[in-house]
C-alpha angles and dihedrals in degrees: 000000000000095000091071102039122113128256114280091216100086128068099039095118099273095105123085132207124211128199135155113259134177094285100038129270112014113198115201124186120206115251111257110261137168103191138054090230145042138171096199118107091224094040131120133211139209112253121234093239128163135201097249140013129034093323087064094060116128112266115241138177128246089255093052089052091051091048091056089052092051089054095047103032107013096137097041118108108263107174131022127191130176117238123175089347096307126106110235120194139194126205125239089253090054092043090054092047091052090049089054091046089052092046091054091048089051089054091048089054090054104260106177127212113276093009125124136259105200116208116200115180150065122301115287141139088265090058091055095042091050091048096051092038090055091053091047091053091054097257134114121264107224122187117206122200111250088220092060120120119237087261095051090049089051092053093052096044092046095045091051093044089237114204095181132027119204111200132183105223146334094291092058092039091055090060090054094046087056093058107024092105087065093057108082094178097050112113105166145002125217123198112203103188132048128002120293115265091211137008118246132170112274093009114123140180117235091253092051090046098050091054095046094085098045090113095047104109116248088228092061091056092042091055090052090048091048094051094057118106128210092234095055127092121267106163138030119211109194118210114234092252099234092150101034138317115352115262122224108227108207112219119192128216087253093051091057100036094045096044095047090050092053093043091052089053092051093045091045091233096178106132137041099308119195120211135174121227114212110118117093111286092209085072116084096228094058094042095051095043098041103034112020105034091054093048091054095042101034094244129152124247118205117197119227123220115272090251093058095122091047094061115293097090093089090057092051090046089055093049098043101034095202123214090216133025135189121196131172111235094263090057091055090044090053092052089047093052092046092052091047091052092050090046092055089060093055123105119266090255093051091049093051091048089048093050091048091050094046093053089054090045093053090050094047091050092051090046090057091045091054094045095252108148096196121089127219117266110271094028095123092052094043088052092053096042102040120358100056093044092049091047092052093046089054093046088241098111091112095037113114095168120049113176140186124199148149097059140023117286124210122250090231091061092045092050092046091061091039087057088056091054089250109110113198107214124207129229130187137207145112140238083257091059093048089249122300123047101156129020140178116222129200090256096048121028142128124204110253092013127112090215130229134321119280111250114288094023130106136203128205125186104220120218096348120202125220096290091048096257117141143128114311112234126188136212129184148087089288095068110116126248096241142278112300111251092351110105097162092049088048092053090049091056100039120047123213093273095051100258115147111231104212100195086228125119122224149129143213128246121223091274096053098257113148120230121193113216103176146299123288091226091048093052111118111220110197127216086260090057099250116146112224126184107216103205099070091053093044092050092048092055093048089052093050094048116042090188090066117096102176132010125188120189117219128192114101108155088356131123093240143008126263135175144219114215134191128195127233111262142165120270129225107250094214103043104022089231117144113252128217091245116101119233117256088254092053092047090050090051090053092048091054087056094050093255120137095200116135096167136061090230091055090056100042101038093051093032083231102235096218095048096042090047089054093048090051091050092048091050089050091052090053091045091054088060093052117124090221141009088251089064094058120107109231105176134028143173134199112225122220096233131042121238118264145165092251090049089053097238093105129051126227091277092047093254113150114257099215098183090053094048090049090054096042095050097034094129092047090052093046089057090062092063102040113121 
């Protein structure tokens, strides 16, 4: 792969970056480095710089980026949170001051250089302020998934040498209190919501914490900020640990500041953008979109309620009316299901008008995708009667960029939103690429494609087979520094020339659009030796059968394929647990078959003949389209409970945890293969 690698000359410490700081021009040299990777917390790396183009941009630190924002957008609203039914905002100048106050308090509590500040809680201004403040103070900002067990929290806090843990409330605090004796580096805990239920040494409310550093001299903090180099680590993004212990991906100042600059160019973030923060900030996508993109562009981040994914998100969308919106596939699917359920209650005339408008909307979206400027006949009327009203009802009437990421999304869902004149575009990246690597944009997209590389990045398809499919490899200034304390894992991810091997399979079309076909580790290799990517088969079955919520293909090292299925059901708004009640869409599906079932248990316990027959017929339709006999599903089972985050089958971004499901339903799976 050497023919496409970047020049080795740049990034050795000879370049300088200049930004305006409190006292004037601050010149920061890069830390000398000889390698593209490191696993040392105080290490530095060469940057993948080039002589011209975006990859030649001057490297800057997070603080230098923030300083530019203060100069350009200091009085703009930065963060907005609802209190007692009213949205309260703070400006970028106030935001920066609070980050400095937090940084001084971290220093007062004994935060050491290159040590972690773990943040465990739902999205809030305090989460952002703690994150940026930790970086200013010379530590690492470390997001911890709110769904983590105490043991998982202990691993991340221990691995990052966390000196301070910032937790949301007593529920999260209780996890830390269980394991704090196993954290030798821990010096203090800060709780940022609610009053403390009990007083303990080195435990502080947010108000107490933010005042702690009042007597720390500004000069002390400024010296630490000035000593930071763009090619040193500032945040750790921990993988979810589905296939082993979580890995701490080390991201440098340059990784963040460079990638957000390029992403803002691609997204055309030029005005006062409005975004909603609700996805887990421990995940790189949410952190880059919610926290770092607005800092670069001067946008405003509104914080959703903690129960956003349990139903309140639509209310927030209507109130905030964002200009851009990122959802994981399950979020878009839930909106689709809700809209279908509402549509089913409409009058016959309303349904006919909606169907007419959606056919026009789908054609119009495909026209745009294919570069056809003309719109179908009736488009203007459909826009007035249906599209505008739907967009307003969803709170997306100002939204010019709807995105899906973190997992594959089904064609059916994409076409549903295209039919509403609201294309959902895909983007693709990893923690190890500091977020985005390829993106579709409204003016250049392909359905089911993740788009083209952001400027200054490159993609190679490693060891492609006949149809062009191979492992996707990345190159660019956004490639991570390495995994903290994990040299072997780092060497597995980064080859000798510095290319990041994603572990994903994909290919380009003739126009350069990237399509993801699966993951190498998820490939099912049957007993007959055939390699089968599971996602296309799973998606095909979900599209055939609107009653199916989740589908997981089984068959590694087996003689044939089988599948675990779950039914669409309502979700408990407080706990997020799946209920026994079927969704309105699922009930309607049953009724069309002549079944009176309204609960999951009614379908599964009696193996409802009508529903099971419909599932079998749907599977047979998918099987008929299979490219080989080995890709046909021969046995299946409907589980009595849908997959969920609380149940352990889904990760924080609602991605299927295959190893967990295999273990949980081992007996069910073994029954498929009994003679």
